[in-house]
Backbone of each chain as nested JSON, in Angstrom:
{
  "chains": [
    {"id": "A", "residues": [
      {"number": 1, "name": "MET", "atoms": {"N": [0.932, -1.019, 0.032], "CA": [-0.263, -0.148, -0.148], "C": [0.707, 1.083, -0.002]}},
      {"number": 2, "name": "ILE", "atoms": {"N": [0.393, 2.307, -0.522], "CA": [0.969, 3.768, -0.699], "C": [0.645, 4.569, 0.343]}},
      {"number": 3, "name": "LEU", "atoms": {"N": [1.112, 5.843, 0.726], "CA": [0.688, 6.539, 1.528], "C": [0.305, 7.877, 0.642]}},
      {"number": 4, "name": "GLY", "atoms": {"N": [-0.732, 8.302, 1.171], "CA": [-0.913, 9.645, 0.327], "C": [-1.6, 10.547, 1.256]}},
      {"number": 5, "name": "ARG", "atoms": {"N": [-2.12, 11.575, 0.534], "CA": [-3.002, 12.786, 1.204], "C": [-4.282, 13.12, 0.369]}},
      {"number": 6, "name": "VAL", "atoms": {"N": [-5.255, 13.12, 0.705], "CA": [-6.346, 13.771, -0.251], "C": [-6.485, 14.981, -0.329]}},
      {"number": 7, "name": "VAL", "atoms": {"N": [-5.97, 15.498, -1.658], "CA": [-6.156, 16.8, -2.072], "C": [-7.437, 17.521, -2.751]}},
      {"number": 8, "name": "GLY", "atoms": {"N": [-8.206, 16.48, -3.205], "CA": [-9.654, 16.834, -3.838], "C": [-10.496, 15.983, -4.0]}},
      {"number": 9, "name": "THR", "atoms": {"N": [-11.756, 15.89, -4.836], "CA": [-12.622, 15.317, -4.992], "C": [-12.947, 15.216, -6.481]}},
      {"number": 10, "name": "VAL", "atoms": {"N": [-13.81, 14.218, -6.968], "CA": [-13.943, 13.989, -8.435], "C": [-15.298, 13.888, -8.302]}},
      {"number": 11, "name": "VAL", "atoms": {"N": [-16.096, 14.415, -9.375], "CA": [-17.35, 14.297, -9.5], "C": [-17.572, 13.874, -10.775]}},
      {"number": 12, "name": "ALA", "atoms": {"N": [-18.383, 12.845, -11.198], "CA": [-18.851, 12.356, -12.456], "C": [-20.01, 11.692, -12.727]}},
      {"number": 13, "name": "THR", "atoms": {"N": [-20.675, 12.48, -13.382], "CA": [-21.943, 12.115, -13.722], "C": [-22.532, 10.981, -14.448]}},
      {"number": 14, "name": "ARG", "atoms": {"N": [-21.463, 10.938, -15.56], "CA": [-21.65, 9.644, -16.307], "C": [-20.618, 8.539, -16.281]}},
      {"number": 15, "name": "LYS", "atoms": {"N": [-20.626, 7.563, -15.537], "CA": [-19.755, 6.706, -15.156], "C": [-20.121, 5.331, -15.262]}},
      {"number": 16, "name": "ASP", "atoms": {"N": [-19.464, 4.125, -14.947], "CA": [-19.64, 2.88, -14.831], "C": [-20.791, 2.881, -13.845]}},
      {"number": 17, "name": "GLU", "atoms": {"N": [-21.705, 1.976, -14.205], "CA": [-22.946, 1.945, -13.136], "C": [-22.724, 1.34, -11.972]}},
      {"number": 18, "name": "ARG", "atoms": {"N": [-21.527, 0.35, -11.975], "CA": [-20.963, 0.06, -10.646], "C": [-20.19, 0.896, -9.804]}},
      {"number": 19, "name": "LEU", "atoms": {"N": [-19.855, 1.818, -10.468], "CA": [-19.256, 3.164, -9.372], "C": [-20.444, 4.286, -9.081]}},
      {"number": 20, "name": "VAL", "atoms": {"N": [-21.71, 3.998, -9.412], "CA": [-22.501, 4.828, -8.85], "C": [-22.877, 4.846, -7.423]}},
      {"number": 21, "name": "GLY", "atoms": {"N": [-22.644, 5.87, -6.834], "CA": [-22.353, 5.962, -5.357], "C": [-21.02, 5.95, -4.658]}},
      {"number": 22, "name": "ALA", "atoms": {"N": [-20.187, 5.345, -5.443], "CA": [-18.841, 5.594, -5.014], "C": [-18.326, 7.044, -4.906]}},
      {"number": 23, "name": "LYS", "atoms": {"N": [-17.389, 7.192, -3.686], "CA": [-16.692, 8.581, -3.376], "C": [-15.273, 8.613, -4.118]}},
      {"number": 24, "name": "LEU", "atoms": {"N": [-15.259, 9.378, -5.087], "CA": [-13.972, 9.323, -5.89], "C": [-13.194, 10.513, -5.204]}},
      {"number": 25, "name": "LEU", "atoms": {"N": [-11.752, 10.247, -4.8], "CA": [-11.143, 11.483, -4.296], "C": [-9.582, 11.575, -5.035]}},
      {"number": 26, "name": "VAL", "atoms": {"N": [-9.37, 12.611, -5.091], "CA": [-7.766, 13.071, -5.826], "C": [-6.872, 12.879, -4.545]}},
      {"number": 27, "name": "VAL", "atoms": {"N": [-5.917, 11.807, -4.772], "CA": [-4.846, 11.524, -3.945], "C": [-3.356, 11.975, -4.434]}},
      {"number": 28, "name": "ARG", "atoms": {"N": [-2.679, 12.658, -3.8], "CA": [-1.435, 13.002, -3.833], "C": [-0.373, 11.878, -3.182]}},
      {"number": 29, "name": "THR", "atoms": {"N": [0.533, 11.406, -3.732], "CA": [1.415, 10.496, -2.94], "C": [2.343, 11.281, -2.053]}},
      {"number": 30, "name": "ILE", "atoms": {"N": [2.652, 10.721, -1.06], "CA": [3.644, 11.533, -0.019], "C": [4.588, 10.532, 0.348]}},
      {"number": 31, "name": "ASP", "atoms": {"N": [5.68, 10.835, 0.853], "CA": [6.564, 9.913, 1.399], "C": [6.614, 9.58, 2.757]}},
      {"number": 32, "name": "PRO", "atoms": {"N": [6.997, 8.615, 3.445], "CA": [6.667, 8.528, 4.816], "C": [7.094, 9.638, 5.722]}},
      {"number": 33, "name": "TYR", "atoms": {"N": [7.964, 10.276, 5.394], "CA": [8.487, 11.394, 6.341], "C": [7.397, 12.833, 5.998]}},
      {"number": 34, "name": "GLY", "atoms": {"N": [6.382, 12.674, 5.068], "CA": [5.483, 13.365, 5.045], "C": [5.606, 14.197, 3.88]}},
      {"number": 35, "name": "LYS", "atoms": {"N": [6.551, 14.276, 3.122], "CA": [6.741, 15.096, 2.196], "C": [5.962, 14.97, 1.0]}},
      {"number": 36, "name": "ASP", "atoms": {"N": [5.329, 15.801, -0.052], "CA": [4.508, 15.728, -1.083], "C": [5.285, 15.027, -2.156]}},
      {"number": 37, "name": "GLU", "atoms": {"N": [4.961, 14.041, -3.016], "CA": [5.427, 13.824, -4.305], "C": [4.613, 14.309, -5.417]}},
      {"number": 38, "name": "ALA", "atoms": {"N": [5.428, 14.258, -6.547], "CA": [4.7, 14.553, -7.61], "C": [3.184, 13.827, -8.314]}},
      {"number": 39, "name": "ASN", "atoms": {"N": [3.204, 12.468, -7.78], "CA": [2.098, 11.839, -8.316], "C": [0.896, 11.994, -7.844]}},
      {"number": 40, "name": "HIS", "atoms": {"N": [-0.138, 12.107, -8.568], "CA": [-1.604, 12.169, -8.148], "C": [-2.809, 10.814, -8.828]}},
      {"number": 41, "name": "LEU", "atoms": {"N": [-3.614, 10.266, -8.03], "CA": [-4.361, 9.536, -8.59], "C": [-5.838, 9.728, -7.94]}},
      {"number": 42, "name": "VAL", "atoms": {"N": [-6.772, 8.911, -8.574], "CA": [-8.023, 9.032, -8.325], "C": [-8.299, 7.672, -7.933]}},
      {"number": 43, "name": "ALA", "atoms": {"N": [-8.905, 7.924, -6.319], "CA": [-9.131, 6.64, -5.881], "C": [-10.524, 6.556, -5.062]}},
      {"number": 44, "name": "VAL", "atoms": {"N": [-11.168, 5.025, -5.067], "CA": [-12.597, 5.316, -4.248], "C": [-12.393, 5.434, -3.013]}},
      {"number": 45, "name": "ASP", "atoms": {"N": [-12.93, 6.076, -2.06], "CA": [-12.954, 5.884, -0.599], "C": [-13.866, 5.045, -0.142]}},
      {"number": 46, "name": "THR", "atoms": {"N": [-13.089, 4.315, 0.781], "CA": [-14.121, 3.39, 1.318], "C": [-14.294, 3.53, 2.866]}},
      {"number": 47, "name": "VAL", "atoms": {"N": [-13.21, 4.476, 3.253], "CA": [-13.188, 4.699, 4.92], "C": [-13.685, 6.027, 5.485]}},
      {"number": 48, "name": "ASP", "atoms": {"N": [-14.309, 6.965, 4.31], "CA": [-14.916, 8.063, 5.005], "C": [-13.899, 9.044, 5.302]}},
      {"number": 49, "name": "ALA", "atoms": {"N": [-12.729, 9.164, 4.146], "CA": [-11.779, 10.142, 4.329], "C": [-12.009, 11.595, 4.243]}},
      {"number": 50, "name": "GLY", "atoms": {"N": [-11.039, 12.397, 4.469], "CA": [-11.924, 14.093, 4.231], "C": [-10.444, 14.316, 3.753]}},
      {"number": 51, "name": "LEU", "atoms": {"N": [-10.611, 15.866, 3.103], "CA": [-9.627, 16.813, 2.598], "C": [-8.416, 16.793, 3.609]}},
      {"number": 52, "name": "ASN", "atoms": {"N": [-7.466, 16.765, 3.111], "CA": [-6.179, 16.438, 3.93], "C": [-5.721, 15.55, 4.689]}},
      {"number": 53, "name": "ASP", "atoms": {"N": [-6.615, 14.444, 4.971], "CA": [-6.226, 13.167, 5.341], "C": [-4.924, 12.633, 5.272]}},
      {"number": 54, "name": "ARG", "atoms": {"N": [-4.01, 11.668, 5.67], "CA": [-3.101, 10.878, 5.165], "C": [-3.841, 9.686, 5.082]}},
      {"number": 55, "name": "VAL", "atoms": {"N": [-3.526, 9.128, 4.105], "CA": [-4.711, 7.631, 3.951], "C": [-3.703, 6.641, 3.48]}},
      {"number": 56, "name": "LEU", "atoms": {"N": [-3.945, 5.253, 3.455], "CA": [-3.475, 4.294, 2.655], "C": [-4.145, 3.899, 1.712]}},
      {"number": 57, "name": "VAL", "atoms": {"N": [-3.705, 3.798, 0.603], "CA": [-4.133, 3.448, -0.808], "C": [-3.668, 2.241, -1.188]}},
      {"number": 58, "name": "VAL", "atoms": {"N": [-4.669, 1.204, -1.323], "CA": [-4.389, -0.017, -2.257], "C": [-4.484, 0.134, -3.669]}},
      {"number": 59, "name": "SER", "atoms": {"N": [-3.321, -0.571, -4.271], "CA": [-3.577, -0.369, -5.75], "C": [-3.683, -1.847, -6.416]}},
      {"number": 60, "name": "GLY", "atoms": {"N": [-4.068, -1.591, -7.483], "CA": [-4.271, -2.975, -8.468], "C": [-5.39, -3.64, -8.184]}},
      {"number": 61, "name": "SER", "atoms": {"N": [-5.292, -5.021, -8.683], "CA": [-6.726, -5.802, -8.189], "C": [-7.08, -5.853, -6.661]}},
      {"number": 62, "name": "SER", "atoms": {"N": [-6.149, -6.003, -5.988], "CA": [-6.493, -6.079, -4.587], "C": [-7.376, -4.712, -3.934]}},
      {"number": 63, "name": "ALA", "atoms": {"N": [-7.558, -3.575, -4.934], "CA": [-8.414, -2.619, -4.463], "C": [-9.738, -3.358, -4.37]}},
      {"number": 64, "name": "ARG", "atoms": {"N": [-10.055, -4.179, -5.344], "CA": [-11.36, -4.983, -5.172], "C": [-11.825, -5.391, -3.977]}},
      {"number": 65, "name": "MET", "atoms": {"N": [-10.621, -5.819, -3.256], "CA": [-10.999, -6.351, -1.78], "C": [-11.683, -5.656, -0.99]}},
      {"number": 66, "name": "ALA", "atoms": {"N": [-11.388, -4.366, -1.061], "CA": [-11.907, -3.448, -0.205], "C": [-13.545, -3.294, 0.188]}},
      {"number": 67, "name": "GLN", "atoms": {"N": [-14.166, -2.926, 1.343], "CA": [-15.489, -3.146, 1.401], "C": [-16.466, -2.454, 0.611]}},
      {"number": 68, "name": "GLY", "atoms": {"N": [-17.188, -3.094, -0.062], "CA": [-18.358, -2.759, -1.078], "C": [-17.628, -2.581, -2.647]}},
      {"number": 69, "name": "LEU", "atoms": {"N": [-16.432, -3.059, -2.787], "CA": [-15.921, -2.929, -4.255], "C": [-15.77, -3.908, -4.968]}},
      {"number": 70, "name": "LYS", "atoms": {"N": [-16.477, -5.098, -4.415], "CA": [-16.507, -6.533, -5.355], "C": [-17.07, -6.041, -6.797]}},
      {"number": 71, "name": "ASP", "atoms": {"N": [-16.153, -6.709, -7.638], "CA": [-16.556, -6.637, -9.042], "C": [-16.675, -5.327, -9.661]}},
      {"number": 72, "name": "THR", "atoms": {"N": [-15.895, -4.28, -8.881], "CA": [-16.291, -3.009, -9.595], "C": [-15.051, -2.709, -10.239]}},
      {"number": 73, "name": "PRO", "atoms": {"N": [-14.907, -1.572, -11.018], "CA": [-13.866, -1.592, -12.161], "C": [-12.901, -0.218, -11.576]}},
      {"number": 74, "name": "VAL", "atoms": {"N": [-12.474, -0.822, -10.488], "CA": [-11.692, 0.111, -9.561], "C": [-9.998, -0.459, -9.592]}},
      {"number": 75, "name": "ASP", "atoms": {"N": [-8.901, 0.447, -9.247], "CA": [-7.679, -0.232, -9.524], "C": [-6.992, 0.668, -8.187]}},
      {"number": 76, "name": "ALA", "atoms": {"N": [-7.68, 1.416, -7.548], "CA": [-7.265, 2.225, -6.324], "C": [-8.138, 2.593, -5.511]}},
      {"number": 77, "name": "ALA", "atoms": {"N": [-8.108, 2.037, -3.974], "CA": [-9.078, 2.257, -3.121], "C": [-8.465, 2.907, -1.92]}},
      {"number": 78, "name": "ILE", "atoms": {"N": [-9.099, 3.577, -1.013], "CA": [-8.294, 4.235, 0.14], "C": [-9.125, 3.439, 1.292]}},
      {"number": 79, "name": "VAL", "atoms": {"N": [-8.307, 2.611, 1.857], "CA": [-8.693, 1.465, 2.99], "C": [-8.42, 1.984, 4.319]}},
      {"number": 80, "name": "GLY", "atoms": {"N": [-7.471, 3.236, 4.79], "CA": [-7.547, 3.571, 6.101], "C": [-6.966, 5.076, 5.861]}},
      {"number": 81, "name": "VAL", "atoms": {"N": [-7.257, 5.666, 7.234], "CA": [-6.865, 6.919, 7.552], "C": [-5.511, 6.912, 8.692]}},
      {"number": 82, "name": "VAL", "atoms": {"N": [-4.645, 7.626, 8.326], "CA": [-3.512, 7.55, 9.056], "C": [-3.571, 8.353, 10.311]}},
      {"number": 83, "name": "ASP", "atoms": {"N": [-3.54, 7.714, 11.618], "CA": [-3.227, 8.318, 12.536], "C": [-2.212, 8.758, 12.984]}},
      {"number": 84, "name": "GLU", "atoms": {"N": [-1.056, 7.831, 13.035], "CA": [0.158, 8.006, 13.463], "C": [1.026, 7.41, 12.814]}},
      {"number": 85, "name": "LEU", "atoms": {"N": [2.126, 7.722, 12.501], "CA": [3.368, 7.191, 11.603], "C": [4.871, 7.258, 12.393]}},
      {"number": 86, "name": "GLU", "atoms": {"N": [5.223, 6.119, 12.843], "CA": [6.367, 6.258, 13.344], "C": [7.589, 5.47, 12.275]}},
      {"number": 87, "name": "ILE", "atoms": {"N": [8.654, 6.22, 12.197], "CA": [9.618, 5.765, 11.334], "C": [11.042, 5.636, 12.165]}},
      {"number": 88, "name": "GLU", "atoms": {"N": [11.878, 4.988, 11.531], "CA": [13.303, 5.147, 12.21], "C": [13.821, 6.178, 11.475]}},
      {"number": 89, "name": "LYS", "atoms": {"N": [14.976, 7.215, 12.092], "CA": [15.43, 8.117, 11.669], "C": [16.41, 7.623, 10.443]}},
      {"number": 90, "name": "ARG", "atoms": {"N": [16.514, 8.565, 9.294], "CA": [17.233, 8.191, 8.245], "C": [18.755, 8.52, 8.65]}}
    ]},
    {"id": "B", "residues": [
      {"number": 1, "name": "MET", "atoms": {"N": [8.45, -11.948, -4.892], "CA": [8.621, -11.559, -3.631], "C": [9.965, -10.298, -3.523]}},
      {"number": 2, "name": "MET", "atoms": {"N": [10.209, -9.711, -2.615], "CA": [11.249, -8.615, -2.552], "C": [11.583, -8.677, -1.072]}},
      {"number": 3, "name": "LEU", "atoms": {"N": [12.937, -8.407, -1.054], "CA": [13.597, -8.043, 0.239], "C": [13.252, -6.771, 0.542]}},
      {"number": 4, "name": "ALA", "atoms": {"N": [13.087, -6.521, 1.996], "CA": [12.874, -5.337, 2.755], "C": [13.523, -5.32, 3.98]}},
      {"number": 5, "name": "ARG", "atoms": {"N": [13.664, -4.263, 4.549], "CA": [13.986, -3.997, 5.869], "C": [12.804, -3.308, 6.602]}},
      {"number": 6, "name": "VAL", "atoms": {"N": [11.972, -3.78, 7.761], "CA": [10.88, -2.867, 8.597], "C": [11.497, -1.757, 9.072]}},
      {"number": 7, "name": "ILE", "atoms": {"N": [10.858, -0.593, 8.627], "CA": [11.555, 0.8, 9.073], "C": [10.698, 1.715, 9.8]}},
      {"number": 8, "name": "GLY", "atoms": {"N": [9.359, 1.0, 10.026], "CA": [8.275, 1.835, 10.843], "C": [6.949, 1.352, 10.998]}},
      {"number": 9, "name": "THR", "atoms": {"N": [6.206, 1.852, 11.794], "CA": [4.743, 1.221, 11.945], "C": [3.819, 2.593, 11.467]}},
      {"number": 10, "name": "VAL", "atoms": {"N": [2.493, 2.095, 11.182], "CA": [1.588, 2.769, 10.892], "C": [0.265, 2.621, 11.567]}},
      {"number": 11, "name": "VAL", "atoms": {"N": [-0.241, 3.66, 12.448], "CA": [-1.498, 3.231, 13.211], "C": [-2.474, 4.157, 12.329]}},
      {"number": 12, "name": "ALA", "atoms": {"N": [-3.8, 3.394, 12.189], "CA": [-4.932, 3.816, 11.375], "C": [-5.983, 3.221, 12.326]}},
      {"number": 13, "name": "SER", "atoms": {"N": [-6.684, 3.717, 13.133], "CA": [-7.922, 3.463, 13.821], "C": [-9.181, 3.335, 12.751]}},
      {"number": 14, "name": "ARG", "atoms": {"N": [-9.248, 4.474, 11.701], "CA": [-10.352, 4.246, 10.82], "C": [-9.536, 3.397, 9.62]}},
      {"number": 15, "name": "LYS", "atoms": {"N": [-10.236, 2.214, 9.419], "CA": [-9.696, 1.431, 8.245], "C": [-10.705, 0.29, 8.119]}},
      {"number": 16, "name": "ASP", "atoms": {"N": [-10.503, -0.112, 6.693], "CA": [-11.288, -1.305, 6.17], "C": [-11.443, -2.497, 7.364]}},
      {"number": 17, "name": "ALA", "atoms": {"N": [-12.664, -2.831, 7.646], "CA": [-12.685, -3.779, 8.791], "C": [-11.808, -4.923, 8.693]}},
      {"number": 18, "name": "ALA", "atoms": {"N": [-11.706, -5.522, 7.368], "CA": [-10.942, -6.921, 7.333], "C": [-9.289, -6.504, 7.509]}},
      {"number": 19, "name": "LEU", "atoms": {"N": [-8.983, -5.436, 7.951], "CA": [-7.403, -4.769, 8.35], "C": [-7.497, -4.867, 9.602]}},
      {"number": 20, "name": "GLY", "atoms": {"N": [-8.764, -4.841, 10.332], "CA": [-8.312, -4.921, 11.741], "C": [-7.425, -6.0, 12.55]}},
      {"number": 21, "name": "GLY", "atoms": {"N": [-6.763, -5.767, 13.315], "CA": [-5.843, -6.792, 14.019], "C": [-4.575, -7.185, 13.303]}},
      {"number": 22, "name": "SER", "atoms": {"N": [-4.301, -6.85, 12.165], "CA": [-3.038, -6.924, 11.51], "C": [-2.238, -5.671, 11.508]}},
      {"number": 23, "name": "ALA", "atoms": {"N": [-0.942, -5.957, 11.927], "CA": [-0.007, -4.819, 12.156], "C": [0.275, -4.269, 10.712]}},
      {"number": 24, "name": "LEU", "atoms": {"N": [0.346, -2.769, 10.538], "CA": [0.651, -2.064, 9.327], "C": [2.216, -1.749, 9.435]}},
      {"number": 25, "name": "LEU", "atoms": {"N": [2.964, -2.128, 8.73], "CA": [4.463, -1.669, 8.984], "C": [4.979, -0.995, 7.491]}},
      {"number": 26, "name": "LEU", "atoms": {"N": [5.769, -0.098, 7.895], "CA": [6.486, 0.49, 6.889], "C": [7.643, -0.269, 6.365]}},
      {"number": 27, "name": "VAL", "atoms": {"N": [7.975, -0.818, 4.862], "CA": [9.164, -1.45, 4.641], "C": [9.751, -0.619, 3.761]}},
      {"number": 28, "name": "GLN", "atoms": {"N": [11.039, -0.869, 3.682], "CA": [11.966, -0.318, 2.682], "C": [12.752, -1.013, 1.743]}},
      {"number": 29, "name": "PRO", "atoms": {"N": [12.082, -1.466, 0.478], "CA": [12.758, -2.382, -0.092], "C": [14.244, -2.529, -0.428]}},
      {"number": 30, "name": "LEU", "atoms": {"N": [14.921, -3.466, -0.357], "CA": [16.603, -3.517, -0.279], "C": [16.757, -4.231, -1.835]}},
      {"number": 31, "name": "ALA", "atoms": {"N": [18.194, -3.944, -2.142], "CA": [18.783, -4.758, -3.321], "C": [19.542, -5.455, -2.478]}},
      {"number": 32, "name": "THR", "atoms": {"N": [20.354, -6.376, -3.236], "CA": [20.807, -7.914, -2.754], "C": [22.079, -7.347, -1.692]}},
      {"number": 33, "name": "ASP", "atoms": {"N": [22.611, -6.163, -2.005], "CA": [23.649, -5.784, -1.201], "C": [23.277, -5.11, 0.004]}},
      {"number": 34, "name": "GLY", "atoms": {"N": [22.014, -5.169, 0.317], "CA": [21.394, -4.444, 1.673], "C": [21.289, -2.937, 1.438]}},
      {"number": 35, "name": "THR", "atoms": {"N": [21.622, -2.31, 0.435], "CA": [21.469, -1.095, 0.351], "C": [19.876, -0.547, 0.019]}},
      {"number": 36, "name": "PRO", "atoms": {"N": [19.159, 0.468, 0.325], "CA": [17.677, 0.868, 0.081], "C": [17.495, 0.874, -1.289]}},
      {"number": 37, "name": "SER", "atoms": {"N": [16.479, 0.213, -2.244], "CA": [16.13, 0.363, -3.231], "C": [14.675, 0.827, -3.643]}},
      {"number": 38, "name": "GLY", "atoms": {"N": [14.455, 1.935, -3.916], "CA": [13.176, 2.421, -4.043], "C": [12.589, 3.011, -2.97]}},
      {"number": 39, "name": "LYS", "atoms": {"N": [11.215, 3.352, -3.288], "CA": [10.278, 4.002, -2.065], "C": [9.677, 3.172, -1.089]}},
      {"number": 40, "name": "PRO", "atoms": {"N": [9.688, 3.418, 0.103], "CA": [8.995, 2.577, 1.118], "C": [7.75, 2.636, 1.099]}},
      {"number": 41, "name": "ILE", "atoms": {"N": [6.986, 1.191, 1.492], "CA": [5.805, 1.29, 1.064], "C": [5.083, 0.336, 2.514]}},
      {"number": 42, "name": "VAL", "atoms": {"N": [3.775, 0.636, 2.372], "CA": [3.099, 0.043, 3.704], "C": [2.614, -1.265, 3.422]}},
      {"number": 43, "name": "ALA", "atoms": {"N": [3.006, -2.523, 4.239], "CA": [2.641, -3.784, 4.086], "C": [1.98, -3.875, 5.319]}},
      {"number": 44, "name": "VAL", "atoms": {"N": [1.305, -5.165, 4.993], "CA": [0.188, -5.934, 6.412], "C": [1.214, -7.195, 6.694]}},
      {"number": 45, "name": "ASP", "atoms": {"N": [1.53, -6.965, 8.16], "CA": [2.273, -8.083, 8.613], "C": [1.694, -9.409, 8.814]}},
      {"number": 46, "name": "ALA", "atoms": {"N": [2.098, -10.468, 8.126], "CA": [1.177, -11.875, 8.391], "C": [2.299, -12.779, 9.218]}},
      {"number": 47, "name": "ILE", "atoms": {"N": [3.242, -12.42, 9.58], "CA": [3.989, -13.392, 10.26], "C": [4.797, -12.841, 11.942]}},
      {"number": 48, "name": "GLY", "atoms": {"N": [4.478, -11.697, 12.327], "CA": [4.804, -11.117, 13.416], "C": [6.099, -10.644, 13.358]}},
      {"number": 49, "name": "SER", "atoms": {"N": [6.366, -9.701, 12.144], "CA": [7.775, -9.32, 12.414], "C": [7.758, -7.824, 13.145]}},
      {"number": 50, "name": "GLY", "atoms": {"N": [8.835, -7.302, 13.453], "CA": [9.071, -6.144, 13.707], "C": [10.152, -4.952, 13.36]}},
      {"number": 51, "name": "VAL", "atoms": {"N": [10.265, -3.625, 13.882], "CA": [11.01, -2.805, 13.481], "C": [12.27, -3.243, 13.334]}},
      {"number": 52, "name": "GLY", "atoms": {"N": [13.275, -3.054, 12.268], "CA": [14.512, -3.078, 12.187], "C": [14.847, -4.843, 11.907]}},
      {"number": 53, "name": "GLU", "atoms": {"N": [13.74, -5.724, 11.478], "CA": [14.155, -6.8, 10.712], "C": [14.077, -6.739, 9.313]}},
      {"number": 54, "name": "GLN", "atoms": {"N": [14.768, -7.582, 9.126], "CA": [14.722, -7.895, 7.264], "C": [13.925, -8.991, 7.077]}},
      {"number": 55, "name": "VAL", "atoms": {"N": [12.965, -8.519, 6.214], "CA": [11.816, -9.601, 6.075], "C": [11.861, -9.859, 4.169]}},
      {"number": 56, "name": "PHE", "atoms": {"N": [11.153, -10.681, 3.717], "CA": [10.476, -10.491, 2.403], "C": [8.819, -10.289, 2.329]}},
      {"number": 57, "name": "TYR", "atoms": {"N": [8.557, -9.799, 1.433], "CA": [7.013, -9.481, 1.302], "C": [6.582, -9.881, -0.093]}},
      {"number": 58, "name": "VAL", "atoms": {"N": [5.18, -10.097, -0.141], "CA": [4.798, -10.551, -1.578], "C": [3.716, -9.461, -2.172]}},
      {"number": 59, "name": "LYS", "atoms": {"N": [3.766, -8.825, -3.382], "CA": [3.054, -8.05, -3.848], "C": [1.933, -8.44, -4.688]}},
      {"number": 60, "name": "GLY", "atoms": {"N": [0.805, -7.498, -4.762], "CA": [-0.024, -7.742, -5.799], "C": [-1.266, -8.351, -4.966]}},
      {"number": 61, "name": "ARG", "atoms": {"N": [-2.053, -8.793, -5.881], "CA": [-3.263, -9.661, -5.514], "C": [-2.934, -10.97, -4.654]}},
      {"number": 62, "name": "GLU", "atoms": {"N": [-1.868, -11.536, -4.449], "CA": [-1.61, -12.473, -3.842], "C": [-1.173, -12.248, -2.544]}},
      {"number": 63, "name": "ALA", "atoms": {"N": [-0.993, -11.068, -2.254], "CA": [-0.563, -10.221, -0.946], "C": [-1.918, -10.634, 0.191]}},
      {"number": 64, "name": "ALA", "atoms": {"N": [-2.905, -10.788, -0.612], "CA": [-4.116, -11.257, 0.461], "C": [-4.451, -12.565, 0.938]}},
      {"number": 65, "name": "LEU", "atoms": {"N": [-3.546, -13.387, 0.079], "CA": [-3.77, -14.612, 0.373], "C": [-3.166, -15.366, 1.834]}},
      {"number": 66, "name": "PRO", "atoms": {"N": [-2.335, -14.88, 2.511], "CA": [-2.089, -15.289, 3.795], "C": [-3.273, -15.282, 4.961]}},
      {"number": 67, "name": "PHE", "atoms": {"N": [-3.846, -14.195, 4.525], "CA": [-4.949, -14.064, 5.519], "C": [-6.422, -14.601, 5.266]}},
      {"number": 68, "name": "LEU", "atoms": {"N": [-6.203, -15.49, 3.847], "CA": [-7.687, -16.326, 3.783], "C": [-8.243, -16.727, 5.144]}},
      {"number": 69, "name": "PRO", "atoms": {"N": [-9.301, -17.517, 5.302], "CA": [-10.407, -16.98, 4.54], "C": [-11.28, -15.453, 4.654]}},
      {"number": 70, "name": "ALA", "atoms": {"N": [-10.288, -14.606, 5.255], "CA": [-10.507, -13.531, 5.206], "C": [-10.202, -12.417, 3.989]}},
      {"number": 71, "name": "GLU", "atoms": {"N": [-10.906, -11.757, 3.505], "CA": [-10.409, -10.816, 2.318], "C": [-9.848, -9.478, 2.745]}},
      {"number": 72, "name": "VAL", "atoms": {"N": [-8.676, -9.546, 3.034], "CA": [-7.833, -8.23, 3.41], "C": [-7.459, -7.623, 2.07]}},
      {"number": 73, "name": "PRO", "atoms": {"N": [-7.926, -6.388, 2.035], "CA": [-7.666, -5.455, 1.209], "C": [-6.39, -4.892, 1.198]}},
      {"number": 74, "name": "THR", "atoms": {"N": [-5.341, -5.518, 0.823], "CA": [-3.932, -5.068, 0.713], "C": [-3.192, -5.512, -0.696]}},
      {"number": 75, "name": "ASP", "atoms": {"N": [-2.281, -4.946, -1.026], "CA": [-1.465, -5.17, -2.2], "C": [0.105, -5.201, -1.68]}},
      {"number": 76, "name": "ALA", "atoms": {"N": [0.172, -5.799, -0.315], "CA": [1.665, -5.87, -0.026], "C": [1.727, -6.6, 1.529]}},
      {"number": 77, "name": "ALA", "atoms": {"N": [2.118, -7.937, 1.622], "CA": [1.764, -8.432, 2.82], "C": [3.546, -9.032, 3.242]}},
      {"number": 78, "name": "ILE", "atoms": {"N": [3.751, -8.828, 4.441], "CA": [5.142, -9.411, 4.833], "C": [5.097, -10.895, 5.053]}},
      {"number": 79, "name": "VAL", "atoms": {"N": [5.731, -11.608, 4.355], "CA": [5.352, -13.373, 4.494], "C": [6.361, -14.316, 5.218]}},
      {"number": 80, "name": "GLY", "atoms": {"N": [7.842, -13.558, 5.361], "CA": [8.946, -14.439, 5.886], "C": [10.154, -13.088, 6.601]}},
      {"number": 81, "name": "ILE", "atoms": {"N": [10.611, -13.779, 7.721], "CA": [11.683, -12.972, 8.116], "C": [12.743, -13.687, 7.599]}},
      {"number": 82, "name": "VAL", "atoms": {"N": [13.901, -12.768, 7.389], "CA": [15.008, -13.326, 6.583], "C": [15.998, -13.255, 7.938]}},
      {"number": 83, "name": "ASP", "atoms": {"N": [16.65, -14.764, 7.912], "CA": [17.703, -15.077, 8.932], "C": [19.161, -14.458, 8.024]}},
      {"number": 84, "name": "HIS", "atoms": {"N": [19.306, -14.697, 6.833], "CA": [20.407, -14.391, 6.146], "C": [20.358, -14.76, 4.805]}},
      {"number": 85, "name": "TRP", "atoms": {"N": [21.035, -13.945, 3.737], "CA": [20.933, -14.254, 2.526], "C": [22.3, -14.405, 1.894]}},
      {"number": 86, "name": "ASN", "atoms": {"N": [22.576, -14.722, 0.957], "CA": [23.748, -14.926, -0.158], "C": [23.674, -14.935, -1.127]}},
      {"number": 87, "name": "VAL", "atoms": {"N": [24.301, -14.022, -1.846], "CA": [24.595, -13.703, -3.548], "C": [25.672, -14.118, -3.791]}},
      {"number": 88, "name": "GLY", "atoms": {"N": [25.704, -15.082, -4.775], "CA": [27.004, -15.579, -5.126], "C": [27.756, -14.647, -6.269]}}
    ]}
  ]
}
């Protein structure tokens, strides 16, 4: 899983019918030390994350294992909101 | 599977129910000479490893398999603690 920060929302009226009701968020990847990276991605939120939350994003076919995403066409899902991150000093 | 070192822990109280109970660890992938290789990622611990240990982890859809029959939404899982390795 990768770490990211929620930086925005996506609204799409016309979309795959299995995505109706899904909350789509724009996530910017961050490194574990908190620094923003250049990559952005769209992920389906399954844990009610909010703007600026640090989140855990699961990618690839594993994203379909998240709650409520069975058989949906997704390759990125937010499955956790990070409270705390402890890391060895570099 | 990839060699890595566990470099930290992640605490998330709001998360997918199937992730409950498993430790979330930050792992730094390693090259065969033991130096860091690429960016750290978050992996679910399937064997009880800890910070500072050298491990190997499995990526992709198969990362959910250690936790069957639970369907854990993860794309990385630690499946072994490395005692030592040799590259000829």
